[in-house]
PAZA-624208 format. One record per residue (C-alpha): x negated, y, z; residue number from 1; residue in three letters; chain. Coordinates in steps of 0.5 Angstrom, whole numbers. Layout:
<nodes>
- X,Y,Z,NUM,ALA,A;
...
</nodes>
This chain:
<nodes>
- 0,0,0,1,UNK,A;
- -3,7,-2,2,UNK,A;
- -5,12,4,3,UNK,A;
- -1,19,3,4,UNK,A;
- -6,25,4,5,UNK,A;
- -2,31,4,6,UNK,A;
- -6,38,3,7,UNK,A;
- -4,45,6,8,UNK,A;
- -7,51,2,9,UNK,A;
- -5,58,4,10,UNK,A;
- -10,62,0,11,UNK,A;
- -14,63,-7,12,UNK,A;
- -21,62,-5,13,UNK,A;
- -19,56,-1,14,UNK,A;
- -15,52,-6,15,UNK,A;
- -21,54,-11,16,UNK,A;
- -25,49,-6,17,UNK,A;
- -20,44,-5,18,UNK,A;
- -18,43,-12,19,UNK,A;
- -23,38,-14,20,UNK,A;
- -21,34,-7,21,UNK,A;
- -14,34,-9,22,UNK,A;
- -16,32,-16,23,UNK,A;
- -20,26,-14,24,UNK,A;
- -14,24,-9,25,UNK,A;
- -9,24,-15,26,UNK,A;
- -13,20,-19,27,UNK,A;
- -15,15,-14,28,UNK,A;
- -12,8,-14,29,UNK,A;
- -12,8,-6,30,UNK,A;
- -9,15,-5,31,UNK,A;
- -3,19,-6,32,UNK,A;
- -3,26,-6,33,UNK,A;
- 2,31,-3,34,UNK,A;
- 1,39,-3,35,UNK,A;
- 4,44,1,36,UNK,A;
- 3,51,-1,37,UNK,A;
- 4,57,4,38,UNK,A;
- 1,64,6,39,UNK,A;
- -2,68,0,40,UNK,A;
- 0,63,-5,41,UNK,A;
- 7,65,-5,42,UNK,A;
- 7,73,-4,43,UNK,A;
- 8,77,-10,44,UNK,A;
- 3,82,-7,45,UNK,A;
- -3,77,-7,46,UNK,A;
- -1,75,-14,47,UNK,A;
- 3,69,-13,48,UNK,A;
- -3,64,-14,49,UNK,A;
- 2,58,-13,50,UNK,A;
- 3,58,-21,51,UNK,A;
- -5,57,-21,52,UNK,A;
- -4,51,-18,53,UNK,A;
- 2,48,-22,54,UNK,A;
- -2,51,-28,55,UNK,A;
- -8,46,-26,56,UNK,A;
- -3,40,-26,57,UNK,A;
- -1,39,-19,58,UNK,A;
- 6,38,-16,59,UNK,A;
- 8,42,-10,60,UNK,A;
- 12,38,-5,61,UNK,A;
- 14,44,-1,62,UNK,A;
- 13,51,-1,63,UNK,A;
- 13,55,6,64,UNK,A;
- 14,62,7,65,UNK,A;
- 11,65,13,66,UNK,A;
- 7,72,11,67,UNK,A;
- 11,78,13,68,UNK,A;
- 9,85,10,69,UNK,A;
- 5,87,16,70,UNK,A;
- -2,86,17,71,UNK,A;
- -2,88,25,72,UNK,A;
- -4,83,30,73,UNK,A;
- 3,82,32,74,UNK,A;
- 5,81,25,75,UNK,A;
- 0,76,24,76,UNK,A;
- 2,72,30,77,UNK,A;
- 9,73,28,78,UNK,A;
- 7,70,21,79,UNK,A;
- 4,64,25,80,UNK,A;
- 10,63,28,81,UNK,A;
- 14,63,22,82,UNK,A;
- 9,58,19,83,UNK,A;
- 9,53,24,84,UNK,A;
- 17,53,24,85,UNK,A;
- 17,52,16,86,UNK,A;
- 11,47,16,87,UNK,A;
- 14,43,22,88,UNK,A;
- 20,42,17,89,UNK,A;
- 16,40,11,90,UNK,A;
- 12,35,15,91,UNK,A;
- 18,32,18,92,UNK,A;
- 21,31,11,93,UNK,A;
- 14,29,7,94,UNK,A;
- 11,24,13,95,UNK,A;
- 4,24,10,96,UNK,A;
- -1,19,13,97,UNK,A;
- -6,24,14,98,UNK,A;
- -6,32,13,99,UNK,A;
- -12,35,10,100,UNK,A;
- -14,42,12,101,UNK,A;
- -20,46,10,102,UNK,A;
- -23,52,14,103,UNK,A;
- -21,57,19,104,UNK,A;
- -15,61,17,105,UNK,A;
- -9,63,21,106,UNK,A;
- -4,59,16,107,UNK,A;
- -9,53,17,108,UNK,A;
- -8,53,25,109,UNK,A;
- -1,53,24,110,UNK,A;
- -1,47,20,111,UNK,A;
- -6,44,25,112,UNK,A;
- -1,45,31,113,UNK,A;
- 5,42,27,114,UNK,A;
- 1,36,25,115,UNK,A;
- -2,35,32,116,UNK,A;
- 5,35,35,117,UNK,A;
- 8,31,30,118,UNK,A;
- 3,26,31,119,UNK,A;
- 0,26,24,120,UNK,A;
- -8,25,24,121,UNK,A;
- -12,31,21,122,UNK,A;
- -18,31,17,123,UNK,A;
- -22,37,17,124,UNK,A;
- -26,40,12,125,UNK,A;
- -32,45,13,126,UNK,A;
- -32,45,21,127,UNK,A;
- -38,46,25,128,UNK,A;
- -39,53,22,129,UNK,A;
- -40,59,25,130,UNK,A;
- -38,66,23,131,UNK,A;
- -38,71,29,132,UNK,A;
- -35,77,27,133,UNK,A;
- -28,73,26,134,UNK,A;
- -22,70,29,135,UNK,A;
- -24,65,24,136,UNK,A;
- -29,62,29,137,UNK,A;
- -24,60,34,138,UNK,A;
- -19,58,30,139,UNK,A;
- -24,53,26,140,UNK,A;
- -27,50,33,141,UNK,A;
- -20,49,35,142,UNK,A;
- -18,45,29,143,UNK,A;
- -24,41,30,144,UNK,A;
- -21,39,37,145,UNK,A;
- -14,37,34,146,UNK,A;
- -17,33,28,147,UNK,A;
- -19,26,28,148,UNK,A;
- -24,26,22,149,UNK,A;
- -29,31,20,150,UNK,A;
- -32,33,13,151,UNK,A;
- -38,38,14,152,UNK,A;
- -43,41,10,153,UNK,A;
- -50,41,13,154,UNK,A;
- -53,37,19,155,UNK,A;
- -53,43,23,156,UNK,A;
- -46,43,23,157,UNK,A;
- -45,36,24,158,UNK,A;
- -49,37,30,159,UNK,A;
- -44,42,32,160,UNK,A;
- -38,38,31,161,UNK,A;
- -41,33,35,162,UNK,A;
- -43,38,41,163,UNK,A;
- -35,40,41,164,UNK,A;
- -34,32,43,165,UNK,A;
- -32,29,37,166,UNK,A;
- -34,22,36,167,UNK,A;
- -41,22,31,168,UNK,A;
- -38,16,27,169,UNK,A;
- -32,20,25,170,UNK,A;
- -36,26,23,171,UNK,A;
- -38,26,16,172,UNK,A;
- -44,30,12,173,UNK,A;
- -41,31,5,174,UNK,A;
- -44,38,3,175,UNK,A;
- -41,44,1,176,UNK,A;
- -35,44,-3,177,UNK,A;
- -36,51,-7,178,UNK,A;
- -42,47,-10,179,UNK,A;
- -38,42,-13,180,UNK,A;
- -33,47,-17,181,UNK,A;
- -39,50,-20,182,UNK,A;
- -41,43,-23,183,UNK,A;
- -34,42,-26,184,UNK,A;
- -32,48,-29,185,UNK,A;
- -34,50,-36,186,UNK,A;
- -36,57,-35,187,UNK,A;
- -34,63,-40,188,UNK,A;
- -39,67,-44,189,UNK,A;
- -40,74,-43,190,UNK,A;
- -35,76,-49,191,UNK,A;
- -29,71,-46,192,UNK,A;
- -31,74,-39,193,UNK,A;
- -30,81,-42,194,UNK,A;
- -24,79,-45,195,UNK,A;
- -20,77,-39,196,UNK,A;
- -22,82,-35,197,UNK,A;
- -20,87,-40,198,UNK,A;
- -27,91,-40,199,UNK,A;
- -34,91,-42,200,UNK,A;
- -39,90,-37,201,UNK,A;
- -45,95,-37,202,UNK,A;
- -52,93,-37,203,UNK,A;
- -51,93,-30,204,UNK,A;
- -46,90,-26,205,UNK,A;
- -44,88,-19,206,UNK,A;
- -38,84,-16,207,UNK,A;
- -35,86,-10,208,UNK,A;
- -31,83,-4,209,UNK,A;
- -30,86,2,210,UNK,A;
- -26,83,8,211,UNK,A;
- -23,86,14,212,UNK,A;
- -28,84,20,213,UNK,A;
- -22,81,25,214,UNK,A;
- -26,81,32,215,UNK,A;
- -28,89,31,216,UNK,A;
- -23,94,33,217,UNK,A;
- -22,100,28,218,UNK,A;
- -28,98,24,219,UNK,A;
- -26,95,17,220,UNK,A;
- -24,102,14,221,UNK,A;
- -30,106,16,222,UNK,A;
- -35,100,14,223,UNK,A;
- -31,100,7,224,UNK,A;
- -32,108,7,225,UNK,A;
- -39,107,7,226,UNK,A;
- -39,101,2,227,UNK,A;
- -35,106,-3,228,UNK,A;
- -40,111,-1,229,UNK,A;
- -46,107,-3,230,UNK,A;
- -42,105,-10,231,UNK,A;
- -40,112,-12,232,UNK,A;
- -47,113,-14,233,UNK,A;
- -47,107,-19,234,UNK,A;
- -45,111,-25,235,UNK,A;
- -49,106,-29,236,UNK,A;
- -46,100,-26,237,UNK,A;
- -39,96,-28,238,UNK,A;
- -36,95,-21,239,UNK,A;
- -31,89,-20,240,UNK,A;
- -27,89,-14,241,UNK,A;
- -23,83,-12,242,UNK,A;
- -18,85,-7,243,UNK,A;
- -18,83,1,244,UNK,A;
- -14,77,4,245,UNK,A;
- -8,77,8,246,UNK,A;
- -12,79,14,247,UNK,A;
- -11,84,20,248,UNK,A;
- -12,91,17,249,UNK,A;
- -13,88,10,250,UNK,A;
- -8,93,7,251,UNK,A;
- -12,99,9,252,UNK,A;
- -18,96,5,253,UNK,A;
- -14,95,-1,254,UNK,A;
- -11,102,-1,255,UNK,A;
- -18,105,-1,256,UNK,A;
- -20,100,-6,257,UNK,A;
- -15,102,-11,258,UNK,A;
- -16,110,-9,259,UNK,A;
- -23,109,-11,260,UNK,A;
- -22,105,-18,261,UNK,A;
- -17,111,-20,262,UNK,A;
- -22,116,-19,263,UNK,A;
- -28,112,-22,264,UNK,A;
- -28,110,-29,265,UNK,A;
- -33,104,-28,266,UNK,A;
- -29,100,-23,267,UNK,A;
- -24,95,-24,268,UNK,A;
- -20,92,-18,269,UNK,A;
- -17,85,-19,270,UNK,A;
- -12,82,-14,271,UNK,A;
- -14,75,-16,272,UNK,A;
- -19,72,-21,273,UNK,A;
- -18,65,-20,274,UNK,A;
- -23,60,-20,275,UNK,A;
- -26,60,-27,276,UNK,A;
- -26,67,-28,277,UNK,A;
- -29,69,-21,278,UNK,A;
- -35,64,-22,279,UNK,A;
- -36,66,-29,280,UNK,A;
- -36,73,-27,281,UNK,A;
- -42,71,-22,282,UNK,A;
- -46,68,-27,283,UNK,A;
- -45,75,-31,284,UNK,A;
- -47,80,-26,285,UNK,A;
- -53,82,-23,286,UNK,A;
- -51,81,-16,287,UNK,A;
- -45,80,-11,288,UNK,A;
- -44,85,-6,289,UNK,A;
- -39,84,1,290,UNK,A;
- -38,80,6,291,UNK,A;
- -35,74,3,292,UNK,A;
- -37,67,5,293,UNK,A;
- -37,65,-3,294,UNK,A;
- -44,70,-3,295,UNK,A;
- -47,65,2,296,UNK,A;
- -44,58,0,297,UNK,A;
- -43,59,-8,298,UNK,A;
- -47,65,-11,299,UNK,A;
- -54,62,-9,300,UNK,A;
- -53,56,-14,301,UNK,A;
- -53,61,-19,302,UNK,A;
- -60,64,-17,303,UNK,A;
- -56,71,-16,304,UNK,A;
- -57,76,-11,305,UNK,A;
- -52,77,-5,306,UNK,A;
- -52,83,-1,307,UNK,A;
- -48,81,6,308,UNK,A;
- -46,87,9,309,UNK,A;
- -45,87,17,310,UNK,A;
- -43,81,22,311,UNK,A;
- -37,78,18,312,UNK,A;
- -41,72,16,313,UNK,A;
- -46,72,22,314,UNK,A;
- -48,65,24,315,UNK,A;
- -47,62,18,316,UNK,A;
- -54,59,14,317,UNK,A;
- -56,63,9,318,UNK,A;
- -61,62,2,319,UNK,A;
- -67,66,1,320,UNK,A;
- -63,70,-4,321,UNK,A;
- -58,73,1,322,UNK,A;
- -60,80,3,323,UNK,A;
- -57,82,10,324,UNK,A;
- -55,89,11,325,UNK,A;
- -52,94,16,326,UNK,A;
- -45,97,14,327,UNK,A;
- -48,104,13,328,UNK,A;
- -49,107,6,329,UNK,A;
- -56,108,6,330,UNK,A;
- -57,101,8,331,UNK,A;
- -53,98,3,332,UNK,A;
- -56,103,-3,333,UNK,A;
- -63,100,-1,334,UNK,A;
- -60,93,-1,335,UNK,A;
- -58,94,-8,336,UNK,A;
- -64,97,-10,337,UNK,A;
- -68,91,-7,338,UNK,A;
- -64,85,-11,339,UNK,A;
- -65,89,-17,340,UNK,A;
- -72,89,-16,341,UNK,A;
- -77,85,-21,342,UNK,A;
- -80,82,-15,343,UNK,A;
- -74,80,-12,344,UNK,A;
- -71,77,-18,345,UNK,A;
- -77,73,-20,346,UNK,A;
- -76,69,-14,347,UNK,A;
- -69,67,-15,348,UNK,A;
- -70,61,-20,349,UNK,A;
- -74,58,-14,350,UNK,A;
- -68,59,-9,351,UNK,A;
- -65,53,-6,352,UNK,A;
- -57,53,-4,353,UNK,A;
- -57,50,3,354,UNK,A;
- -50,47,2,355,UNK,A;
- -53,42,-3,356,UNK,A;
- -52,40,-10,357,UNK,A;
- -45,38,-11,358,UNK,A;
- -41,31,-10,359,UNK,A;
- -38,33,-4,360,UNK,A;
- -31,32,-7,361,UNK,A;
- -32,25,-9,362,UNK,A;
- -35,23,-2,363,UNK,A;
- -29,26,2,364,UNK,A;
- -24,22,-3,365,UNK,A;
- -28,15,-2,366,UNK,A;
- -28,16,6,367,UNK,A;
- -21,18,6,368,UNK,A;
- -19,12,2,369,UNK,A;
- -23,7,6,370,UNK,A;
- -23,9,14,371,UNK,A;
- -19,6,18,372,UNK,A;
- -13,10,22,373,UNK,A;
- -11,5,27,374,UNK,A;
- -10,8,34,375,UNK,A;
- -14,14,31,376,UNK,A;
- -10,19,35,377,UNK,A;
- -13,17,41,378,UNK,A;
- -19,21,42,379,UNK,A;
- -25,20,47,380,UNK,A;
- -29,26,48,381,UNK,A;
- -36,24,46,382,UNK,A;
- -41,27,51,383,UNK,A;
- -48,29,48,384,UNK,A;
- -54,27,53,385,UNK,A;
- -57,33,56,386,UNK,A;
- -64,35,54,387,UNK,A;
</nodes>
């Protein structure tokens, strides 16, 4: 009898990482795939990206509306409550053998909580990582404690999950999912990228993604002001913005970007590029700027520079192609000059992505198919010997 694996996805970026795991489950002789979409996927404001999932040939088994029009802390908390209600109903109807969750966002915490109460085993992807500037840090580790199976990207992250008390034989080192997509998506050439973007790239170009820093108060807008001030001086550079996620204070940043784009002819903003166009843009630009995890986990595989601003990704392992800088205009401007310097560019071809060379999706599907689930819900705390 086939084992049913239900995947929950709430954002465009998360789906980009999950896509090849979902495809592997769908093609497996031993597994059946169920898909629940929620969060930003169902929001017109964020591009109704559930359509991309359907365009990729996946059947959506449940749509769970949860996003409110407010991105205040209270609004996000209320969205989590709505999500938990809708996900509880969906899981009661679908009754999967395993719920597969990726990462650390509030939508995924709602799904994990609903599954835990419903006694559905949870398989968690990309646990053990650290992002000290975000509420995602606490959410990620909380989901680890609710989950029974763990798929991690690096040995250091595996050690951290075990340190949280998880049994070592249920923590699987598979590599980073972002690297998988790069190897499986045939990238667009420059002309096709320009056609889809609706603009011509200058000889210099930057791809910018800046999200709110959710564990800091009243800093996201000021940090965005510093970033935009540094970019305003780049009249010779095409500036491609991807808009922030539905995080606390995200709408303020979206408004700031839209105002900037309206007054700078060399800039464009996009609600959602989709995985193919996003990766193709990375391949064409000089560098990636902002505070997105993609700059650390995927961009190094393109041998491109990343300018990582502020503390949002503090604690995450980084390749030598990542330049950290303070969220100040002078520091950001200096970092842009550094990644464009001949010396820095000459070393990029030797950069190795610490998140691996691909194959994570296949490993995850194989483990999901073969792992015994008998009595898996009853977890025993693993005590790490004191040094």
